LOSE-864572 format. One record per residue (C-alpha): residue number from 1; residue in three letters; x, y, z. Coordinates in steps of 0.001 Angstrom, whole numbers, plus 500000, padded with zeros to 6 digits. Last residue first. Layout:
REM residues N
{n NUM, res ala, c1 X, c2 Y, c3 Z}
...
This chain:
REM residues 119
{n 119, res pro, c1 354047, c2 301607, c3 428672}
{n 118, res asn, c1 351041, c2 303855, c3 429425}
{n 117, res val, c1 347672, c2 302761, c3 430818}
{n 116, res thr, c1 344768, c2 305210, c3 430675}
{n 115, res val, c1 341485, c2 304640, c3 432557}
{n 114, res asp, c1 338433, c2 306525, c3 431269}
{n 113, res val, c1 335307, c2 306782, c3 433434}
{n 112, res val, c1 331727, c2 306042, c3 432363}
{n 111, res ala, c1 328411, c2 306138, c3 434253}
{n 110, res gln, c1 325198, c2 304204, c3 433745}
{n 109, res asp, c1 321632, c2 304202, c3 435001}
{n 108, res glu, c1 319115, c2 301419, c3 435423}
{n 107, res ala, c1 315535, c2 300816, c3 436584}
{n 106, res gly, c1 314623, c2 297275, c3 437652}
{n 105, res leu, c1 312450, c2 297999, c3 440708}
{n 104, res asn, c1 315198, c2 297204, c3 443256}
{n 103, res asp, c1 317651, c2 299463, c3 441445}
{n 102, res thr, c1 320153, c2 298580, c3 438724}
{n 101, res val, c1 323586, c2 300207, c3 438386}
{n 100, res ile, c1 325533, c2 300104, c3 435128}
{n 99, res leu, c1 329230, c2 300979, c3 435336}
{n 98, res met, c1 331324, c2 301578, c3 432228}
{n 97, res val, c1 335104, c2 301644, c3 431956}
{n 96, res arg, c1 336428, c2 303311, c3 428787}
{n 95, res phe, c1 339967, c2 301905, c3 428510}
{n 94, res thr, c1 342712, c2 304165, c3 427192}
{n 93, res gln, c1 345769, c2 302506, c3 425705}
{n 92, res ser, c1 349383, c2 303504, c3 425519}
{n 91, res val, c1 351549, c2 301411, c3 423207}
{n 90, res ser, c1 353844, c2 298402, c3 423758}
{n 89, res gln, c1 351399, c2 295720, c3 424968}
{n 88, res ile, c1 348731, c2 296594, c3 427503}
{n 87, res thr, c1 347238, c2 294846, c3 430522}
{n 86, res phe, c1 344507, c2 296185, c3 432813}
{n 85, res gln, c1 343971, c2 294607, c3 436229}
{n 84, res his, c1 340550, c2 295119, c3 437776}
{n 83, res ala, c1 339141, c2 295986, c3 441177}
{n 82, res ala, c1 335538, c2 296334, c3 442314}
{n 81, res ala, c1 333553, c2 298013, c3 445071}
{n 80, res pro, c1 329837, c2 298934, c3 445050}
{n 79, res thr, c1 328454, c2 295675, c3 446480}
{n 78, res val, c1 325912, c2 293400, c3 444765}
{n 77, res phe, c1 328488, c2 292552, c3 442113}
{n 76, res ser, c1 328705, c2 291963, c3 438365}
{n 75, res ala, c1 331923, c2 291682, c3 436378}
{n 74, res thr, c1 333011, c2 292217, c3 432786}
{n 73, res gln, c1 336153, c2 291532, c3 430765}
{n 72, res asp, c1 336464, c2 291976, c3 426972}
{n 71, res asp, c1 338958, c2 294830, c3 427523}
{n 70, res asp, c1 336456, c2 297692, c3 427905}
{n 69, res phe, c1 336166, c2 297180, c3 431703}
{n 68, res asp, c1 332399, c2 296576, c3 431700}
{n 67, res trp, c1 331128, c2 296617, c3 435304}
{n 66, res tyr, c1 327633, c2 295689, c3 436501}
{n 65, res tyr, c1 326621, c2 296904, c3 439986}
{n 64, res ser, c1 323469, c2 295298, c3 441340}
{n 63, res val, c1 320715, c2 295830, c3 443916}
{n 62, res ile, c1 320687, c2 299609, c3 444257}
{n 61, res thr, c1 318042, c2 300555, c3 446787}
{n 60, res gly, c1 314746, c2 302384, c3 446799}
{n 59, res asp, c1 313189, c2 305794, c3 446181}
{n 58, res ala, c1 316157, c2 308127, c3 445831}
{n 57, res asp, c1 318606, c2 305569, c3 444421}
{n 56, res ser, c1 322307, c2 306336, c3 444779}
{n 55, res ser, c1 325795, c2 305858, c3 443359}
{n 54, res thr, c1 328443, c2 307471, c3 445604}
{n 53, res ser, c1 329523, c2 303993, c3 446770}
{n 52, res ala, c1 330713, c2 303200, c3 443241}
{n 51, res asp, c1 334382, c2 302720, c3 444140}
{n 50, res phe, c1 336696, c2 301184, c3 441546}
{n 49, res ser, c1 340235, c2 299997, c3 442253}
{n 48, res val, c1 342742, c2 299855, c3 439384}
{n 47, res thr, c1 345563, c2 297369, c3 438846}
{n 46, res leu, c1 347954, c2 298352, c3 436062}
{n 45, res gln, c1 349882, c2 295871, c3 433948}
{n 44, res pro, c1 352341, c2 296691, c3 431132}
{n 43, res gly, c1 352019, c2 299156, c3 432582}
{n 42, res thr, c1 352251, c2 302755, c3 433739}
{n 41, res gly, c1 349489, c2 304777, c3 435305}
{n 40, res ser, c1 346110, c2 306399, c3 434851}
{n 39, res ser, c1 342780, c2 306625, c3 436685}
{n 38, res pro, c1 344386, c2 305382, c3 439901}
{n 37, res thr, c1 342004, c2 304863, c3 441591}
{n 36, res ala, c1 338761, c2 304900, c3 439575}
{n 35, res ile, c1 335794, c2 306768, c3 441044}
{n 34, res phe, c1 332126, c2 305945, c3 440524}
{n 33, res ser, c1 328658, c2 307329, c3 439827}
{n 32, res ala, c1 325366, c2 305806, c3 438746}
{n 31, res val, c1 322125, c2 307595, c3 439653}
{n 30, res pro, c1 319055, c2 305432, c3 440239}
{n 29, res his, c1 315838, c2 305996, c3 438303}
{n 28, res ile, c1 312766, c2 307249, c3 440160}
{n 27, res asn, c1 310079, c2 304618, c3 439772}
{n 26, res gly, c1 306575, c2 305631, c3 438878}
{n 25, res ile, c1 303760, c2 307805, c3 440241}
{n 24, res phe, c1 301528, c2 304909, c3 441288}
{n 23, res val, c1 298068, c2 306224, c3 442155}
{n 22, res cys, c1 296729, c2 304585, c3 445292}
{n 21, res gly, c1 295915, c2 307747, c3 447259}
{n 20, res ala, c1 293999, c2 309119, c3 444282}
{n 19, res leu, c1 291908, c2 305932, c3 444219}
{n 18, res ile, c1 290767, c2 306492, c3 447820}
{n 17, res val, c1 289946, c2 310146, c3 447146}
{n 16, res met, c1 288035, c2 309234, c3 443980}
{n 15, res val, c1 286044, c2 306549, c3 445839}
{n 14, res gly, c1 285115, c2 309068, c3 448543}
{n 13, res leu, c1 284003, c2 311621, c3 445921}
{n 12, res ala, c1 281820, c2 309016, c3 444234}
{n 11, res ile, c1 280270, c2 308074, c3 447590}
{n 10, res gly, c1 279547, c2 311713, c3 448395}
{n 9, res ala, c1 278078, c2 312340, c3 444949}
{n 8, res ala, c1 275838, c2 309308, c3 445339}
{n 7, res ala, c1 274701, c2 310511, c3 448787}
{n 6, res ile, c1 273995, c2 314018, c3 447460}
{n 5, res thr, c1 272007, c2 312601, c3 444530}
{n 4, res arg, c1 270129, c2 310195, c3 446778}
{n 3, res lys, c1 269219, c2 312953, c3 449251}
{n 2, res lys, c1 268051, c2 315231, c3 446424}
{n 1, res met, c1 265546, c2 312660, c3 445234}
């Protein structure tokens, strides 16, 4: 009887060890980050370059970069670079540019930078 109990305990322990190795701990979210160059300037039109190459994902890769330029224009890329031309009328305007990065498992993060255009 003792042999069966020890064997059963050994099998149960082996199954627990195997299952412990298969436990999914989750997806680490990416980190969105970008630089706008220049971040301010004179208009009526100002072209700004955006570099999101400092964005990262610790346990995978970033598969998309979605840009909202705060002027009813958006763009989506698979590379971290973008450029956009802002247009103002007669008064200064600050545009809150938002970047959303998505990793290969669907997790997202966002970052925001203000771009100011003066007349």
